[in-house]
N, C-alpha and C positions, 0 to 999 in steps of 0.2 A: 465442403463444410461451411455452414453458415454461422454467423454470430448468434450467441444465445442471449436472450433477454430473461431477466428474473422478474416474475410477476407474482403477486399474492392473490390467490383465488378468493373471491368474495361471493358469498351466496346472495347477498343483497347489497348492492352498492349504496342504495339510498339509506339502508339501515346503518351501514358503516359511517356514512356522512353524518347522520343524526347522532351516532355514538360519539363521533369526534366533537360535535358541537356540545353535546351533553357534558363530556369530560372537560372541555375547555371552559365551560360556563360554571360547572359545579365542582370540578376536581374530584368527582366521585371515584372511589376506589374500585367499585364494581365496573364502572365504565372503562377504567384504565386496564383492569384485568382482562376484560373482553378484547380490548385492543391488543394487548400483549399476546393473547392466544391467537388472534387473527393474523398478526404479523410474525409470529414465531418462526415460520419457515424461512424467513430472511436470515435468522440467526444461524440455523443449520447450514444454509448456503454459504454464508461468509466464513463460518468456522471450517467448513470443508475446504474452501479455497486457501485459507491460511494454513491449515494442516498439511496441505499438499507440498508446502515448502519447508516443513519441519521434520526433524528426525523422528523415528518411530516410537521413541520413549515418551513423546508428548501425547497425552490422552485427549482425543477429539472431544470427549464428553466434557472435559475441563474447559476447553475453548468455548463450547456452547454455553456453559454456565457463566463464563466471563462476558460473553456476547449479550446475554440476557440483560445485564446491567446497562450495556450500551443501548439496547432497544428501549428500555425504560426511560433512560435519559433522553433519547430521541423523541419519545412520545410526550414527555414533559415539556420539551423545549420547542417542538415543532410549531411553526406559525402557519395557521390555516390559510393565511393570505399570501404565503410564499408562492412564487411561480413554480418552484421545484416540486416534483412528486414526493410524497412521504418516503416511498421506497428508496429513492435516490439519496435522500437525506439520512435515512436510517442506516443504510449500508455503511456509510462513512463512519457514523457514530459507533455502530457495532464493531467494526474493524478496529477503530481507535481504542475501544474498551479492551478488546482482546490483546492488542499490542501493549497497552499500558500495563496490563497484568503480567504479561510475559517479561516486560522490562523489570517490573517490581521484584520478581522472584529470581532475577539474575541467573538465568539458566544457561548462559554461554560461558564455557571455561576460559580462563585467562590465556591459555595456550592458543586457543582459536582466535581470540582477539589480537594476540601478538602477530599471528600469521596474517591476519587481515590487514594490520597496520603495515607490515612489510610489503605486501602487494600494493597497497595504496601509495606508499613511498616510491615504489618502482614506477607506478603509473604516472605519478606527478613528475618524476625526473625525466621519463621518456617523452611525455607530452611537451615538456619545455624544450627538449632537445629536438624532437621530430616535428613539432608543430602540427601534430595530428594524433588520432587515437592509435595507441600502440597495439600490435597484434599479440596474441597469446605467446607466440614464439619469442617475440622481442621482450616481453615481460619476463618469461622464463629465463632467457639469457641474462637479463639484468640481475636476476636473483641468483643466478648460478645453479639453476635446477632444470630438470627436463620439463617439456610441455605437459607430460603426464602428471608429474608431481604438482605442477601449477594447477592442473585440473582437479587434482585431489584436494588442494587447498581451497579452491573455489567451491567445491562441493561441501567441504567442512564449514566454510564461512557463510554458506547460504542462509544459515539460521540467523546471522546478523542482519540479513537483508529482508526478513519477512515483512511483507507489506511495505516494502522499502520506500516507495515514492511518498507514502504518508509520513514515514519517519524522517525523510529528507526535509519535507516541508515543516515538520514540527521541531527540527533541530535549530531553527533560526532563533536568534536572540531577540527577535522583535516582540515576542509576547508569549502567550500561553501556547501549549502544544495543541496541535490540531491534525486534521487529515486532509487528503486531497480534496475531499468534498467541502471542507471548510474554506478552501481558497476561492470557491465560487462567490461571485458578488452577492451580497445580501443587502436588500434595500433598507434593512434596519440598522446598518452600520453607518458610521460617520464618514466624511470625505477622506480623512487621513487613512483610516483602516482600509477603505475601498481602494485607495491608491496603492497601499502596500500589498494588498491581495493581487492587484493587477500586475504590479512590478514582479512579485514572486512568480506568477504564471509566465511572464515574459522571460525571466531568467531561466526558469525550468525549460521553456521551449528552446532557448538558445543552447542550453547544455545538451538537450536531447539531439538537436540538429548536428552537434559535433561528434556524435557517436557513429560507429560503423553501421553499415546497412543492416547487418544481422542483429545487432543489439537493438536498433530502433524497431525492427520488426517484432522481436520478442516482447519488448515493452508495449508496443501497440496492441498486439494480439492478447497479451495477458491482462493489461489494465483497462483497455478500452473496448475490446471485442469480447471479453469474457471467456477466452479459451483457457483450458487447463494446460499445465506444462506438458502433459502427454500429448495433447492435441497439437500443441505448437511443434512438438517433435515430429509428428506426422507431416505437418506442413513443410518443415525444413528438411525432412529426411534424416534426422539425427535422433539420438536417444533422449529420453526424458532427463537423464542425468546431465547430458550435454547442454540441454536447454537451461537447467539450473545453473550451470557454470556460466553460460552466456549472460543470464539474468543477473547473477551476482557481480560479474565484472562490470556490467552496465551501471548497476546501482552504485558501485564504488566510484566510478567515474563521475556520475551525476552528483554524488555527495561532495566529492573533492571540488568540482567546478562551482557548485553553489557556495561552498565555503570560501572559494577564491573571490566570488562576486561580492560576498558580504564582508570580506576583510578590507578595512580602510587602507 
């Protein structure tokens, strides 16, 4: 299996370049609409990846509609002089728009949030005691439940971790919410913000390095190699549901560790 790259097919690259220049110079609604149509496959791609981690009652069509607003925002704010490709920039914005809308409708039951907090407390206690990442069996024992029951809880709470690395970075008190893509250096930012972006990436790297090997592999394959949860399951020889559980546990640990880094 090879890593997948997302590309936007263009019939005429030169024409798209001219269209970008026209829009940035004139803010023409027609030019913007043509750019939206050209890059709309990105929205469907991102919505599909987000939907793969959500319960079945979430309509993928709704995610696409949320993502369109992110694409429009990306087109409006993209700097043609940036070193990053537009696709890379837009994917982060599209994903952020979808997550923001899901947060706004408060679609996670309180009971699920309570279960997630109980698991997080157990992880925090065990990490302080063991000085390492606790196993599922150890977490289950701390909670007084079976490993299967813990797996069920992690499956339920996966919805809290949708696009979770983006949410972790946006949970910081340092400023406005953002996404993983927003943490990349931007030559338009000042030295203080650039330092904070770099510091955030370093803290995230430290937190990831403390995870177990399987958790690190799941995060790497999902966020950086573009694998689906089902494909990761094939690589690891486990079910898609088990991959979801591993992902959720990893996200909880990262969130807790970054919060610890930011606590005075």
